[in-house]
C-alpha positions in Angstrom: 64.8 86.2 95.2 64.1 90.3 94.2 63.6 93.0 96.4 59.8 92.0 96.4 60.5 88.7 98.3 62.8 89.8 101.1 61.8 88.5 104.2 63.5 89.8 107.2 63.7 88.6 111.1 64.3 91.1 113.9 65.6 88.9 116.6 67.3 92.0 118.4 63.8 93.3 119.3 63.0 89.8 121.5 65.4 92.0 124.0 64.2 94.5 126.3 62.6 97.9 124.5 66.1 99.6 126.2 68.1 97.8 123.8 66.5 99.9 120.7 64.2 102.6 120.1 61.7 101.6 117.2 62.4 104.4 114.4 61.1 105.7 110.5 63.4 107.0 107.8 63.1 110.4 106.7 63.4 110.2 103.1 65.7 112.0 101.0 64.3 114.2 97.5 65.0 113.0 94.5 66.8 110.1 95.6 69.0 108.1 92.9 71.4 105.3 92.7 75.1 105.8 92.7 75.7 102.1 93.1 74.9 98.2 93.5 77.1 95.4 95.1 76.7 92.2 93.4 79.3 90.6 95.7 76.9 91.4 98.6 73.9 90.7 97.0 74.8 87.1 96.9 74.9 87.5 100.8 71.7 87.8 101.3 70.3 85.8 98.0 69.6 88.8 96.1 69.6 88.7 92.6 71.7 90.7 90.4 69.2 91.9 88.4 67.9 93.9 91.6 70.2 96.7 90.4 67.6 98.2 88.0 64.8 97.4 90.4 63.2 100.8 91.2 62.3 99.0 95.1 66.2 99.4 95.2 66.7 103.0 95.6 63.2 102.8 97.5 64.8 100.2 99.8 67.6 102.2 100.6 65.6 105.4 101.2 63.4 103.8 103.7 60.0 104.1 101.5 60.2 100.6 101.0 60.0 98.5 104.0 60.7 94.7 103.0 58.0 92.1 105.0 58.8 91.5 108.4 61.1 94.6 108.9 60.4 96.5 111.8 63.3 99.7 111.8 65.0 100.3 114.7 68.1 102.1 116.5 70.1 100.3 118.9 71.4 102.0 121.9 75.0 101.6 123.1 77.8 104.1 125.1 81.6 104.2 124.8 84.7 105.5 125.3 85.2 108.2 122.9 89.0 109.5 122.9 89.5 107.9 126.0 86.4 109.3 128.4 82.9 107.7 128.5 80.2 109.0 126.7 76.9 107.2 128.6 74.2 108.1 126.1 75.7 107.4 121.6 73.4 105.2 119.7 72.5 104.9 116.2 72.3 108.5 115.5 71.3 108.3 111.9 70.6 104.3 110.8 67.8 102.4 111.0 68.2 98.8 111.4 66.0 97.0 109.4 66.2 93.4 110.6 68.1 90.1 109.5 68.2 88.5 106.2 70.5 85.2 106.0 72.7 86.1 108.6 73.3 89.3 107.9 71.7 92.4 109.6 70.5 95.5 107.2 71.2 98.9 107.8 70.7 102.2 106.4 73.1 104.5 107.8 71.8 108.1 106.7 68.5 107.7 107.0 67.6 110.0 109.7 67.3 111.5 113.1 66.8 109.1 115.7 66.0 109.3 119.6 70.3 109.0 119.5 71.2 111.7 117.3 72.2 114.1 119.8 70.9 117.5 118.3 72.8 116.1 114.8 70.8 115.8 111.5 71.1 112.1 111.2 72.1 112.3 107.7 75.5 111.2 106.0 77.6 112.9 103.0 78.0 111.3 100.2 81.8 111.5 100.3 82.0 109.3 103.9 78.8 107.7 102.2 81.1 106.4 99.2 84.3 106.1 101.3 82.4 103.4 103.8 81.0 101.6 100.5 84.3 101.3 98.8 86.3 100.3 102.0 84.1 97.5 103.2 84.2 95.9 99.9 88.0 96.1 99.6 88.9 95.0 103.1 86.8 91.7 102.3 88.9 90.7 99.7 91.7 91.7 101.6 90.7 88.5 103.8 90.0 91.0 106.8 86.9 90.6 108.7 84.3 93.1 107.8 80.8 94.6 107.7 79.7 95.1 103.8 77.3 97.3 102.0 74.8 96.4 99.4 74.4 99.9 97.8 74.3 103.7 97.9 72.1 106.3 96.8 72.7 110.0 96.3 70.1 112.7 96.7 69.1 116.6 96.2 68.9 116.6 100.1 71.3 119.5 101.5 73.4 118.6 104.9 75.6 121.3 106.1 79.2 119.7 107.2 82.4 121.7 106.6 80.3 123.6 103.8 76.8 122.2 101.9 76.7 118.5 101.0 74.2 116.5 98.8 73.1 113.8 101.4 73.3 109.9 100.9 72.0 106.9 102.2 74.8 103.2 102.4 73.1 100.2 102.7 75.4 98.4 105.5 75.2 94.9 105.9 77.0 92.9 109.4 76.4 89.3 111.2 76.5 91.9 113.9 76.3 95.5 115.2 77.3 94.7 118.8 79.9 96.8 120.4 82.2 96.9 123.2 80.3 99.9 123.8 76.9 98.0 123.8 77.8 96.5 127.2 79.5 99.4 128.5 75.9 101.0 128.8 74.3 98.8 130.9 77.7 98.2 132.7 77.6 101.7 134.0 73.9 101.7 134.8 74.4 98.5 136.9 71.3 96.9 135.0 73.5 93.2 135.4 70.5 91.1 133.8 70.4 92.9 130.6 74.1 92.8 130.3 73.3 88.9 130.7 70.6 89.2 128.5 72.9 90.5 125.7 75.9 88.8 126.2 73.8 85.4 125.7 72.0 87.4 122.5 75.5 87.6 121.3 76.6 83.8 121.6 73.3 83.1 119.5 74.2 85.4 117.0 78.5 85.4 116.8 79.7 82.5 118.9 76.3 79.9 118.3 79.2 76.8 119.1 79.8 78.3 122.9 75.7 77.8 123.8 75.4 74.8 125.5 78.9 75.6 127.2 78.7 75.8 130.9 81.8 78.7 130.8 80.1 80.3 127.3 79.9 83.8 128.8 83.9 83.7 129.7 84.4 81.3 125.9 83.0 84.3 124.4 85.2 87.1 125.9 88.1 85.1 125.4 86.9 84.7 121.7 86.2 88.2 121.2 90.1 88.9 122.2 91.3 86.3 120.3 89.3 87.9 116.8 90.5 91.3 118.2 94.6 90.3 118.1 93.9 88.6 114.4 92.1 91.9 113.1 94.6 94.7 114.5 97.4 92.1 113.1 95.8 92.0 109.5 95.0 96.0 109.8 98.9 96.5 110.9 100.0 93.8 108.3 97.9 95.6 105.0 98.8 99.0 106.3 95.4 100.1 107.4 94.9 103.0 109.9 90.9 103.2 111.4 91.5 106.4 112.7 88.2 106.4 115.5 88.9 103.3 117.5 86.5 103.9 120.1 85.1 101.4 122.1 81.5 102.4 120.4 83.6 101.1 117.1 85.0 98.2 118.1 82.6 94.6 117.3 81.8 92.1 119.6 82.4 89.5 116.7 85.8 91.1 115.6 84.7 92.8 112.6 86.0 95.9 110.8 83.1 98.4 111.2 81.9 102.4 111.0 84.7 103.5 108.4 85.2 107.1 109.4 88.5 108.8 109.2 91.0 105.8 107.7 94.0 105.4 105.6 95.9 102.6 103.6 99.1 103.7 104.3 101.1 105.6 101.2 104.8 106.2 101.9 105.2 104.0 105.0 104.9 106.3 108.5 104.5 104.0 111.7 103.3 107.2 113.6 100.8 107.8 110.7 97.6 109.3 112.2 95.0 109.7 109.5 92.5 111.5 111.3 92.9 115.2 111.9 90.6 115.5 115.3 93.4 112.6 116.6 95.8 115.6 117.8 97.5 113.1 120.1 98.2 110.5 118.1 95.7 107.8 120.1 94.7 106.3 117.2 97.8 106.1 115.2 98.9 103.6 113.3 101.3 102.8 115.8 99.0 102.8 118.7 96.5 100.7 117.2 97.3 97.5 118.9 97.9 99.3 122.4 94.5 101.1 121.7 92.9 97.5 121.1 93.9 96.1 124.1 93.0 99.1 126.3 89.5 98.7 124.7 89.4 95.2 125.6 90.1 95.7 129.0 86.8 98.6 129.3 84.7 95.7 127.4 86.3 93.3 130.7 85.3 96.0 132.9 81.6 95.9 131.5 81.4 92.6 131.8 82.8 91.8 135.2 79.3 91.6 136.9 79.1 88.5 135.2 82.1 87.2 134.4 85.3 86.3 136.4 87.6 89.3 136.5 90.7 87.0 137.2 90.1 84.8 134.2 89.1 88.0 131.9 92.5 89.4 132.8 94.5 86.1 132.3 93.1 86.2 128.5 94.2 89.4 128.4 97.4 88.8 129.3 97.9 87.0 126.7 96.7 89.8 124.1 100.0 91.2 124.9 102.5 88.5 125.9 101.7 86.4 122.5 97.9 86.5 121.1 98.6 89.9 119.4 102.6 89.5 118.6 102.5 86.2 117.0 99.8 86.8 114.8 101.3 90.2 113.8 104.7 88.3 113.1 102.8 85.5 111.3 101.3 88.0 109.1 104.2 89.9 108.4 106.5 86.6 107.8 103.5 85.4 105.3 104.4 89.1 103.8 107.6 88.7 103.1 107.6 84.5 102.2 108.7 83.0 104.9 107.3 79.4 105.8 110.2 78.4 108.3 109.8 79.5 111.7 112.9 80.8 113.3 113.3 83.0 116.6 115.2 86.0 114.5 112.2 86.2 112.3 110.8 89.1 114.9 114.1 91.0 114.7 113.9 90.7 111.0 110.2 92.0 111.2 111.3 94.8 113.2 114.3 95.8 111.5 112.0 95.6 108.1 109.4 98.3 109.8 112.7 100.4 110.6 114.0 100.4 107.5 110.5 101.1 105.8 110.1 104.1 107.9 113.6 105.7 107.3 113.3 104.8 103.3 110.2 106.8 102.8 108.7 104.4 100.5 104.9 103.3 99.6 104.1 100.9 101.7 101.7 98.5 99.5 104.0 98.8 96.0 107.1 97.7 98.4 105.9 94.3 99.4 104.3 93.9 96.0 107.4 94.7 94.4 108.9 92.3 97.3 107.1 89.2 96.3 109.2 89.2 92.3 112.7 89.7 94.4 115.4 87.4 93.1 118.0 88.9 94.4 118.2 92.0 91.7 117.8 95.0 94.1 117.5 97.6 91.5 113.6 97.5 91.4 113.3 98.1 95.0 116.1 100.7 94.8 114.1 102.4 92.9 110.9 103.0 94.9 112.9 103.8 98.0 113.6 107.8 98.6 116.7 106.3 100.9 117.7 103.0 99.2 120.5 102.5 101.3 118.5 101.6 104.2 116.7 98.9 102.5 119.9 97.5 100.9 120.7 96.8 104.6 117.6 95.2 105.1 117.8 93.2 101.7 121.0 91.7 103.0 119.3 90.1 106.6 116.8 89.0 104.2 118.9 87.3 101.9 120.7 85.5 104.6 117.3 84.4 106.2 115.6 82.7 103.1 119.0 80.4 102.9 117.1 78.7 105.9 113.7 78.2 103.2 112.8 75.2 101.2 110.9 77.1 98.3 112.5 78.1 95.3 112.3 82.0 94.1 109.2 80.6 91.7 106.9 79.0 95.3 108.3 81.7 97.1 107.1 84.7 94.6 104.2 82.9 94.1 102.7 82.8 97.8 103.9 85.9 98.3 101.5 87.8 95.3 98.4 86.1 97.1 99.7 87.6 100.2 101.1 91.2 99.0 97.8 93.2 97.1 98.6 94.8 94.2 95.7 97.9 94.7 94.4 98.8 97.4 91.8 102.0 97.6 94.0 104.5 98.7 92.4 108.0 100.1 93.2 110.0 96.9 92.0 107.1 94.5 88.6 107.2 96.3 88.7 110.9 96.5 88.6 111.5 92.7 85.7 108.8 92.7 83.8 111.2 95.2 84.7 114.4 93.4 83.1 112.8 89.8 80.4 110.9 91.7 79.7 114.7 93.5 78.9 116.0 89.7 76.9 113.0 88.5 79.1 110.1 87.0 79.8 107.2 89.2 82.2 105.3 86.6 84.8 105.9 89.0 83.0 104.5 92.1 81.8 101.6 89.9 85.7 100.8 88.9 87.0 101.2 92.7 84.4 98.6 93.3 85.5 96.3 90.3 89.4 96.8 91.7 88.4 96.8 95.4 87.3 92.7 94.8 90.4 91.8 92.7 93.2 93.5 94.8 95.7 90.4 93.8 95.1 90.5 90.2 97.1 91.7 87.2 94.9 94.3 85.7 96.6 95.9 82.9 93.5 98.4 82.2 94.0 99.3 86.0 98.1 99.9 86.1 97.8 103.2 87.0 96.0 102.7 90.5 99.0 100.2 91.3 101.8 102.9 91.6 103.1 105.4 93.8 100.5 108.0 95.9 101.2 111.5 94.0 103.4 113.4 96.6 100.7 116.4 97.3 98.4 113.7 98.4 100.8 111.2 100.7 99.6 110.4 103.9 97.1 113.3 104.1 94.3 113.5 107.6 90.8 113.4 107.4 88.1 115.0 109.4 85.6 113.4 111.2 82.9 115.2 109.6 80.7 112.9 107.8 
């Protein structure tokens, strides 16, 4: 299928008009293609040749509207840093419609009803970051939105400085957020709350459609998916940075890549968002704030679902769902296949050791994947090898209970521990080049994102320790 043959559907527009506002794009000046993602194109059966089709830039810029599309912005509310904001919504995004189960959206396409005095634009730097990171997360096996392509322009916008505007086409199986439910709960529009729940079940939980208890089961699956998602974030060393309820997906996806980071030297309390002065959304707090967000979702759903039953499910999040998901994730990373009661303590001891050792998180686990009893390579990458040595002594004792050989364990661990993750300093280099018209690094990182576990000699320099001056830096919310 080529771009001209795309036919979209707009099921969201069957909901009440309060759920959305019809929009029109405000095209960028002198748009140009920065990158096209063939892996995402396959999801909507779009030909790879579309990368050179002039309609691609027009599609992202809003000057070409596919058949069946009817651009709209979605309304929602949300708790931002713990404080309820009743009026949020897509302030700079146009939803075009759905194709092959994927909702297409252009981010940075101009003002909407929900822009709240903002300009509706997105900077090239933030657009590149989301474009690359969503692809990286997918290939790391973590549920996420995707991105089809990104365009730059000559349109100027003011952030911390004057920057050029961009548009990224995002794709998601659902754009409904916890905050979408909050919007109708706080307005006491419970009939619309119920309509939204039924829509979500049809879109994201279709196996529940004929179940009489489908609303409660939907909530339970949201809790399950969220617990798994956060455990995976923690396991790979990902810090979201803005876990507001309006940035939490009802389908259990990673959405809205604002300030984020892949861990450099492991720091359990790392805060990637410069605006997060108290560390509400630090790496350490992600499991807790996810639980808090789920309690806000439960509150919003309480007019249509039993609060007692939702509370019982929420108890499971803290007592078993998240802890078990996290321990399972970490045990896979250290190559354990037999389950022992002592494994949770071994993982806890490892986290303490990594924090004290000042060691690169990704590099540590990749190096551990080759561990055969010789500790020198692990000593070499830690600022304090003594704490690593103490943990390895515990690890050696635990490996006695495993049936796998070293070779089998290493092979399994190499599929769990990426060699390449997109760290902020790598993405920043791509941004600087792209702002000067060189998109080669964006393409390199897009390829790297799709091959995180491979041995790629030509990209070996991306697998090393982060340069000291770039380690665990913070990022601004301005985008």
